N, C-alpha and C positions, 0 to 999 in steps of 0.2 A: 718735359718726357724726354730722356736723347733718344735721337735716329735709332733705329735699329738697322744698321748699314748691313751686314750679314745677310734679311730678308729682302730688303732694296736689291742687294746684289742677284737675289735669287730670282727678284720678279724680270729685273733686266735680262736679266738671260732668257725667262720664260718669255717677255715680249721679244727677243732677240730672235727667237727659233719662230714665232708666229708669225712673223712679217717675212719669213722666209730666208734669213740670214742665219750663216752657222758662227753663233758666239765662241767657235773657239779659232778662229778665223786669227790670224794675225793681228789686223786691223780691231777685231772687236776683241781680243781676250782679257787685255786690261776694263773694257766700257763699264762692265755691271760695278767695281770698286770706285770708277772716276765717277761716275752718277752719283753714286751713295753718298761719296766724299763731295761732291755739290751739292745734294739734297742737305747733307747735315747743316751746311751754309744758307741756303735757300730759303729753307723751312726753317732755321733757327728760332721764328718768333712766334711757332705753336706752343701753346702753354704759355707765352710770356704775359706778363702784365704793363700795358702798356703806360697806367697810371704811374706804376713805380717812378721813371725819370722824372717826373713832374712833381713830385714829392717835396723834391728841397726846393721851396720856393722862399724869396726874400719881401718881407713886409714893406711896404711902401707908405709914405707918410701923404697925407691927401694933396698936397701940392707936386705931389712926384708921380700921381697915378698916369699923367697924360691921356690922350685923346684915345691912340692905337697903338696897338705894337703889332707888326706886320712883318712876317721873314717870308722872303718871294723866290722862287726860283730854286728850289730844293729838290735834287736828284733824287728820283725812286726807282724802283724797279719790285715786281711781285710777281706774283705765278694766278693766272684765271685758275679758277676753280673749273671750269666746265672743260677747259682743252690742256691743263696742264702748260700751257704755252704762257712765256713772257709778256709781262708787258711794265712799260716804263715810261718816266715823264718826270713833270716838275709839278713840288705841292707849293699852294703859296698858304700860308697859314695868318690867320689874324686874330685878335684879342683884345677887347675894351677892358683894362684891368679894375677893379674895384682898391684891393688893398692888398695883393698879391702879385708878384710876378715870378715867372720861371727864368732862366736861363737860355738864349737861343739855342742854345745845341740841345738842351734837353728834350725842346719840341720836334728836333729832330732824330733824338732816339728814339721816342715814345712813337715818331710814324716809321721807324726803323722796325721796332718790336708787331707794331701791326699789318705791314707789308711783307715781311718774311713768313707768309703762311699763304694755304692758297684762299685768294683773295675776289671780290668783286670789287671794282672799282669803287662803284657808287658805294656797298658796303666799309669800306677801306676810310672814305670820307667820314660816314658817319662816325663810324668807330672811333676815329682820329677828334672830332669837335666833340664828341658826348666825352672821351677820355681829358679830352682840356679844359670844358666846361665841370666836369665833375673835381679836375683838380686845384683850378684855380679861381671855379666861382666868379669869372669873369659877368662883366654884365651882356655880353655879348660873344659870339665867336663865329668865324667863317673860315672854311676850308675848302679853296678850289682847285680840285685835282685836274692837269692835263696831260693824256697818255696816249701813245701808241699800242695797239695791242697787236700780239702775233697772230692771234684764232681770225682778227681779220684782215692784217698783212698777207702771211703766209696761206692761207687756205681759206675756202669758201670765196666771201667776191675778191679778195686780194685786191683791197685800197693800202698798198704800201704808205701813200700819203698821210692817209685822214690819222685825226685823232680824237679821242673823246673827251671830252669834258666834262666833269660833275661839280655840283656845291654842294655843300651841308651850312645849314647855316642854323648856330642858336641863338637866344636872345634878342637883344638889339638889332642885329647884324643880319637878323632874317626880316626884317622888315626893310622894306624897297628901297627906299629913298636911303638908308644908313649902307647899306648892299651895294648898290650903285654906286657910290661915293668910294668904297674900299676897292670895291673892279678897277673905277678909274685910275687908282694909284697903281693898282697890279697891271694894268692895262691890258686888262682884258682876260689874261690866263692863259697867255698863251708863248709858246716857247719861243 
């Protein structure tokens, strides 16, 4: 579903008026258009299919499966659905292949589809773990997200140095011993 630019522009104009600003003043005259343009990029994942990038898999022979595929320190950004403020950080994605693998860039694309919509960090990790699990049918999946939230840094408690870590696990990587081993390789999941 494409972004409705004119509707966003009208809403931003109303928002500026509602906070006591003059949306026609020189510094703000272009703001509704700029916000609409940025929202088209920021929310490009709305309605997108996170499994689509993961469908292009490679069949593995038994001796090629290896123990673990881990992609660390993937930068991501999203928008908190409660306050419409950004959160950003790093993702660490791991899976235990059975008979299929996917290009590492495809994992990043799946993350980007899910992050480019109003989100909760917890749900983002769960949805990504589910997409990897559904597309690759691995023995296990682990998604660790470590992010800073502007809704915590810029308002309320104003904790600018804090970060939130969430973990979503499926299959063998949901088992505490297996999960601990992967977390050790990740390095605790910190930036």
